[in-house]
N, CA, C and O atoms as CSV, one atom per row, in Angstrom:
chain,resi,resn,atom,element,x,y,z
A,1,MET,N,N,17.241,-0.852,107.723
A,1,MET,CA,C,15.880,-1.907,107.622
A,1,MET,C,C,15.086,-1.262,106.798
A,1,MET,O,O,14.508,-1.992,105.992
A,2,ALA,N,N,14.867,-0.151,106.731
A,2,ALA,CA,C,13.925,0.559,106.038
A,2,ALA,C,C,14.038,0.444,104.454
A,2,ALA,O,O,13.187,0.233,103.591
A,3,LEU,N,N,15.476,0.674,104.397
A,3,LEU,CA,C,15.579,0.763,102.835
A,3,LEU,C,C,15.481,-0.816,102.162
A,3,LEU,O,O,15.286,-0.990,100.959
A,4,SER,N,N,15.602,-1.623,102.874
A,4,SER,CA,C,15.372,-2.999,102.312
A,4,SER,C,C,14.003,-3.310,102.111
A,4,SER,O,O,13.589,-4.261,101.448
A,5,LYS,N,N,13.224,-2.354,102.793
A,5,LYS,CA,C,11.804,-2.481,102.659
A,5,LYS,C,C,11.290,-1.939,101.445
A,5,LYS,O,O,10.348,-2.410,100.808
A,6,LEU,N,N,12.101,-0.703,101.095
A,6,LEU,CA,C,11.631,0.235,99.963
A,6,LEU,C,C,12.396,-0.222,99.027
A,6,LEU,O,O,12.247,0.446,98.004
A,7,ASP,N,N,13.383,-1.320,98.879
A,7,ASP,CA,C,14.123,-1.890,97.855
A,7,ASP,C,C,13.083,-2.991,97.351
A,7,ASP,O,O,12.749,-3.044,96.167
A,8,SER,N,N,12.583,-3.879,98.332
A,8,SER,CA,C,11.745,-4.933,98.010
A,8,SER,C,C,10.448,-4.540,97.220
A,8,SER,O,O,10.025,-5.235,96.296
A,9,LEU,N,N,9.749,-3.205,97.704
A,9,LEU,CA,C,8.660,-2.693,97.178
A,9,LEU,C,C,9.055,-2.282,95.640
A,9,LEU,O,O,8.436,-2.656,94.643
A,10,TYR,N,N,10.127,-1.495,95.650
A,10,TYR,CA,C,10.702,-1.202,94.281
A,10,TYR,C,C,10.756,-2.428,93.225
A,10,TYR,O,O,10.267,-2.445,92.095
A,11,MET,N,N,11.403,-3.342,93.818
A,11,MET,CA,C,11.541,-4.830,92.833
A,11,MET,C,C,10.037,-5.227,92.647
A,11,MET,O,O,9.783,-5.645,91.517
A,12,ALA,N,N,9.197,-5.190,93.352
A,12,ALA,CA,C,7.775,-5.734,93.219
A,12,ALA,C,C,6.887,-4.501,92.186
A,12,ALA,O,O,5.875,-4.802,91.551
A,13,VAL,N,N,7.345,-3.463,92.186
A,13,VAL,CA,C,6.551,-2.741,91.380
A,13,VAL,C,C,7.187,-3.088,89.877
A,13,VAL,O,O,6.486,-3.091,88.865
A,14,VAL,N,N,8.368,-3.329,89.876
A,14,VAL,CA,C,9.392,-3.174,88.650
A,14,VAL,C,C,8.817,-4.694,88.128
A,14,VAL,O,O,8.551,-4.810,86.931
A,15,ALA,N,N,8.705,-5.392,88.675
A,15,ALA,CA,C,8.133,-6.780,88.335
A,15,ALA,C,C,6.806,-6.910,87.936
A,15,ALA,O,O,6.542,-7.698,87.029
A,16,ASP,N,N,5.935,-6.263,88.470
A,16,ASP,CA,C,4.461,-5.943,88.080
A,16,ASP,C,C,4.519,-5.387,86.641
A,16,ASP,O,O,4.021,-5.990,85.690
A,17,HIS,N,N,5.024,-4.447,86.558
A,17,HIS,CA,C,5.106,-3.204,85.620
A,17,HIS,C,C,5.548,-4.118,84.249
A,17,HIS,O,O,5.017,-3.852,83.171
A,18,SER,N,N,6.574,-5.234,84.360
A,18,SER,CA,C,7.266,-6.153,83.105
A,18,SER,C,C,6.366,-6.795,83.054
A,18,SER,O,O,6.011,-6.867,81.878
A,19,LYS,N,N,5.575,-7.494,83.860
A,19,LYS,CA,C,4.515,-8.522,83.490
A,19,LYS,C,C,3.405,-7.848,82.789
A,19,LYS,O,O,3.059,-8.167,81.651
A,20,ASN,N,N,2.858,-6.922,83.474
A,20,ASN,CA,C,1.598,-6.365,82.893
A,20,ASN,C,C,1.866,-4.600,82.971
A,20,ASN,O,O,1.439,-3.813,83.815
A,21,PRO,N,N,2.798,-4.310,81.666
A,21,PRO,CA,C,3.428,-3.081,81.014
A,21,PRO,C,C,1.597,-2.235,80.546
A,21,PRO,O,O,0.550,-2.522,79.966
A,22,HIS,N,N,2.349,-0.920,81.414
A,22,HIS,CA,C,1.157,0.178,80.889
A,22,HIS,C,C,1.453,1.063,79.709
A,22,HIS,O,O,2.586,1.274,79.274
A,23,HIS,N,N,0.596,1.447,79.341
A,23,HIS,CA,C,0.560,2.475,78.284
A,23,HIS,C,C,1.140,1.884,76.987
A,23,HIS,O,O,1.534,2.767,76.225
A,24,GLN,N,N,1.292,0.674,76.547
A,24,GLN,CA,C,1.922,-0.042,75.556
A,24,GLN,C,C,1.074,-0.193,74.193
A,24,GLN,O,O,-0.069,-0.628,74.328
A,25,GLY,N,N,1.444,0.070,73.111
A,25,GLY,CA,C,0.594,0.068,71.918
A,25,GLY,C,C,0.740,1.278,71.302
A,25,GLY,O,O,1.578,2.053,71.762
A,26,LYS,N,N,0.049,1.613,70.291
A,26,LYS,CA,C,-0.464,2.365,69.306
A,26,LYS,C,C,-1.541,3.072,69.429
A,26,LYS,O,O,-2.558,2.382,69.508
A,27,LEU,N,N,-1.731,4.433,69.486
A,27,LEU,CA,C,-3.269,5.170,69.626
A,27,LEU,C,C,-3.391,5.540,68.362
A,27,LEU,O,O,-2.450,5.870,67.640
A,28,GLU,N,N,-4.808,5.490,67.979
A,28,GLU,CA,C,-5.319,5.876,66.781
A,28,GLU,C,C,-5.740,7.531,66.774
A,28,GLU,O,O,-6.139,7.942,67.864
A,29,ASP,N,N,-5.711,8.155,66.073
A,29,ASP,CA,C,-6.117,9.582,65.854
A,29,ASP,C,C,-5.464,10.617,67.263
A,29,ASP,O,O,-5.991,11.385,68.068
A,30,ALA,N,N,-3.849,10.063,66.975
A,30,ALA,CA,C,-2.910,10.749,67.964
A,30,ALA,C,C,-1.643,11.098,67.164
A,30,ALA,O,O,-1.219,10.528,66.158
A,31,GLU,N,N,-1.043,12.324,67.924
A,31,GLU,CA,C,0.120,12.449,67.079
A,31,GLU,C,C,1.145,11.336,67.527
A,31,GLU,O,O,1.400,10.916,68.656
A,32,GLN,N,N,1.716,10.944,66.141
A,32,GLN,CA,C,3.053,10.310,66.404
A,32,GLN,C,C,4.082,10.700,66.084
A,32,GLN,O,O,4.162,11.544,65.191
A,33,ILE,N,N,5.415,10.104,66.843
A,33,ILE,CA,C,6.555,10.325,66.689
A,33,ILE,C,C,7.465,9.186,66.968
A,33,ILE,O,O,7.482,8.650,68.076
A,34,SER,N,N,8.309,8.762,65.872
A,34,SER,CA,C,9.430,7.795,66.275
A,34,SER,C,C,10.711,8.553,66.653
A,34,SER,O,O,11.154,9.514,66.022
A,35,LEU,N,N,11.346,7.925,67.935
A,35,LEU,CA,C,12.390,8.384,68.793
A,35,LEU,C,C,13.661,7.334,68.766
A,35,LEU,O,O,13.539,6.145,69.060
A,36,ASN,N,N,14.889,7.947,68.371
A,36,ASN,CA,C,15.884,6.480,68.502
A,36,ASN,C,C,17.026,7.074,69.400
A,36,ASN,O,O,17.188,8.288,69.517
A,37,ASN,N,N,17.769,6.181,69.996
A,37,ASN,CA,C,18.875,6.153,70.788
A,37,ASN,C,C,20.005,5.821,70.000
A,37,ASN,O,O,20.289,4.633,69.849
A,38,PRO,N,N,20.671,6.693,69.491
A,38,PRO,CA,C,22.051,6.465,68.389
A,38,PRO,C,C,22.952,5.594,69.305
A,38,PRO,O,O,23.635,4.817,68.637
A,39,THR,N,N,23.121,5.515,70.446
A,39,THR,CA,C,24.011,4.790,71.261
A,39,THR,C,C,23.984,3.093,70.844
A,39,THR,O,O,24.916,2.384,70.462
A,40,CYS,N,N,22.631,2.772,71.064
A,40,CYS,CA,C,22.466,1.497,71.047
A,40,CYS,C,C,21.267,1.207,70.061
A,40,CYS,O,O,20.903,0.033,70.144
A,41,GLY,N,N,20.584,1.931,69.187
A,41,GLY,CA,C,19.788,1.482,68.395
A,41,GLY,C,C,18.841,1.215,68.549
A,41,GLY,O,O,18.323,0.527,67.670
A,42,ASP,N,N,18.026,1.587,69.753
A,42,ASP,CA,C,16.603,1.565,70.045
A,42,ASP,C,C,15.838,2.553,69.629
A,42,ASP,O,O,15.964,3.736,69.947
A,43,VAL,N,N,14.768,1.939,68.675
A,43,VAL,CA,C,13.561,2.909,68.117
A,43,VAL,C,C,12.356,2.761,69.093
A,43,VAL,O,O,12.079,1.647,69.538
A,44,ILE,N,N,11.761,3.672,69.375
A,44,ILE,CA,C,10.408,3.539,69.530
A,44,ILE,C,C,9.374,4.383,68.807
A,44,ILE,O,O,9.598,5.188,67.903
A,45,ASN,N,N,8.274,4.087,69.320
A,45,ASN,CA,C,7.026,5.305,68.350
A,45,ASN,C,C,6.486,5.491,69.508
A,45,ASN,O,O,6.098,4.505,70.135
A,46,LEU,N,N,6.344,6.769,70.035
A,46,LEU,CA,C,5.515,7.594,70.734
A,46,LEU,C,C,4.221,8.003,70.141
A,46,LEU,O,O,4.165,8.513,69.022
A,47,SER,N,N,3.063,7.760,70.962
A,47,SER,CA,C,1.846,8.451,70.439
A,47,SER,C,C,1.421,9.096,71.640
A,47,SER,O,O,1.452,8.676,72.797
A,48,VAL,N,N,0.905,10.488,71.049
A,48,VAL,CA,C,0.301,11.055,72.396
A,48,VAL,C,C,-1.165,12.103,71.620
A,48,VAL,O,O,-1.268,12.835,70.635
A,49,LYS,N,N,-1.944,11.711,72.549
A,49,LYS,CA,C,-3.158,12.323,72.223
A,49,LYS,C,C,-3.731,13.614,72.853
A,49,LYS,O,O,-3.610,13.332,74.045
A,50,PHE,N,N,-4.140,14.538,72.826
A,50,PHE,CA,C,-4.460,15.755,73.385
A,50,PHE,C,C,-6.077,15.917,73.547
A,50,PHE,O,O,-6.836,15.450,72.698
A,51,ASP,N,N,-6.451,16.473,74.464
A,51,ASP,CA,C,-7.686,16.974,74.224
A,51,ASP,C,C,-7.947,18.485,73.715
A,51,ASP,O,O,-7.006,19.232,73.446
A,52,ALA,N,N,-9.317,18.881,73.603
A,52,ALA,CA,C,-9.651,20.363,73.214
A,52,ALA,C,C,-9.118,21.413,73.858
A,52,ALA,O,O,-9.255,22.521,73.338
A,53,ASP,N,N,-8.474,21.300,74.993
A,53,ASP,CA,C,-8.077,22.348,75.658
A,53,ASP,C,C,-6.330,22.054,75.451
A,53,ASP,O,O,-5.566,22.777,76.092
A,54,ASP,N,N,-5.868,21.188,74.719
A,54,ASP,CA,C,-4.343,20.952,74.728
A,54,ASP,C,C,-3.956,20.310,75.762
A,54,ASP,O,O,-2.799,20.553,76.108
A,55,ARG,N,N,-4.683,19.376,76.535
A,55,ARG,CA,C,-4.355,18.881,77.969
A,55,ARG,C,C,-3.980,17.333,77.402
A,55,ARG,O,O,-4.555,16.970,76.376
A,56,LEU,N,N,-3.166,16.554,77.957
A,56,LEU,CA,C,-2.738,15.574,77.689
A,56,LEU,C,C,-4.016,14.513,78.024
A,56,LEU,O,O,-4.509,14.442,79.150
A,57,GLU,N,N,-4.410,13.821,77.048
A,57,GLU,CA,C,-5.614,13.078,77.225
A,57,GLU,C,C,-5.102,11.307,77.389
A,57,GLU,O,O,-5.666,10.429,78.041
A,58,ASP,N,N,-3.741,11.200,76.469
A,58,ASP,CA,C,-3.641,9.718,76.721
A,58,ASP,C,C,-2.264,9.630,75.984
A,58,ASP,O,O,-1.955,10.460,75.129
A,59,ILE,N,N,-1.416,8.553,76.362
A,59,ILE,CA,C,-0.395,8.418,75.834
A,59,ILE,C,C,0.169,7.215,75.685
A,59,ILE,O,O,-0.152,6.487,76.624
A,60,ALA,N,N,0.925,6.652,74.850
A,60,ALA,CA,C,1.281,4.914,74.321
A,60,ALA,C,C,2.379,4.839,73.853
A,60,ALA,O,O,2.637,5.887,73.260
A,61,PHE,N,N,3.492,3.850,73.793
A,61,PHE,CA,C,4.410,3.626,73.200
A,61,PHE,C,C,4.796,2.384,72.875
A,61,PHE,O,O,4.680,1.531,73.756
A,62,SER,N,N,5.293,2.016,71.667
A,62,SER,CA,C,5.748,0.579,71.441
A,62,SER,C,C,7.336,1.038,70.872
A,62,SER,O,O,7.893,2.088,70.551
A,63,LYS,N,N,7.710,-0.503,70.965
A,63,LYS,CA,C,9.362,-0.296,70.804
A,63,LYS,C,C,9.515,-1.185,69.250
A,63,LYS,O,O,9.197,-2.367,69.122
A,64,LEU,N,N,10.132,-0.219,68.031
A,64,LEU,CA,C,10.078,-0.751,66.824
A,64,LEU,C,C,11.319,-1.507,66.897
A,64,LEU,O,O,11.198,-2.705,66.638
A,65,ARG,N,N,12.570,-1.058,67.210
A,65,ARG,CA,C,13.628,-1.983,67.239
A,65,ARG,C,C,14.165,-2.034,68.648
A,65,ARG,O,O,14.162,-1.158,69.513
A,66,LEU,N,N,14.740,-3.568,68.678
A,66,LEU,CA,C,15.437,-3.642,69.966
A,66,LEU,C,C,16.839,-3.138,70.160
A,66,LEU,O,O,17.390,-2.471,69.284
A,67,CYS,N,N,17.304,-3.381,71.059
A,67,CYS,CA,C,18.887,-2.934,71.221
A,67,CYS,C,C,19.481,-4.100,70.604
A,67,CYS,O,O,19.103,-5.244,70.854
A,68,HIS,N,N,20.484,-3.785,69.731
A,68,HIS,CA,C,21.431,-4.799,69.355
A,68,HIS,C,C,22.350,-5.488,70.537
A,68,HIS,O,O,22.345,-5.076,71.697
A,69,LEU,N,N,23.056,-6.481,70.119
A,69,LEU,CA,C,23.902,-7.658,71.090
A,69,LEU,C,C,24.753,-6.649,71.657
A,69,LEU,O,O,24.482,-6.720,72.856
A,70,ASN,N,N,25.506,-5.869,71.531
A,70,ASN,CA,C,26.446,-5.380,72.316
A,70,ASN,C,C,25.990,-4.225,72.886
A,70,ASN,O,O,26.901,-3.481,73.250
A,71,CYS,N,N,24.680,-3.758,73.120
A,71,CYS,CA,C,24.194,-2.944,73.712
A,71,CYS,C,C,24.485,-3.044,75.326
A,71,CYS,O,O,24.706,-4.164,75.786
A,72,LEU,N,N,24.490,-2.049,76.086
A,72,LEU,CA,C,24.699,-2.213,77.705
A,72,LEU,C,C,23.771,-1.719,78.136
A,72,LEU,O,O,23.839,-1.564,79.355
A,73,CYS,N,N,22.184,-1.115,77.316
A,73,CYS,CA,C,21.181,-0.761,78.049
A,73,CYS,C,C,20.280,-1.993,78.352
A,73,CYS,O,O,19.267,-1.863,79.039
């Protein structure tokens, strides 16, 4: 029974995140890197901003290219 409640909670969190994504977009004045997944063609841009002590200050991502139709992801 506890597992089904955990599953329900997980599904609710995933549904909420898909409706209200966090850390999506591009940060100005941040390190930028494009990453690709050669198996399906996904390309994402990752923006990472560090503070003066080189600690993570903010992070964001944006998807530049979607999976192609034959992808299993």
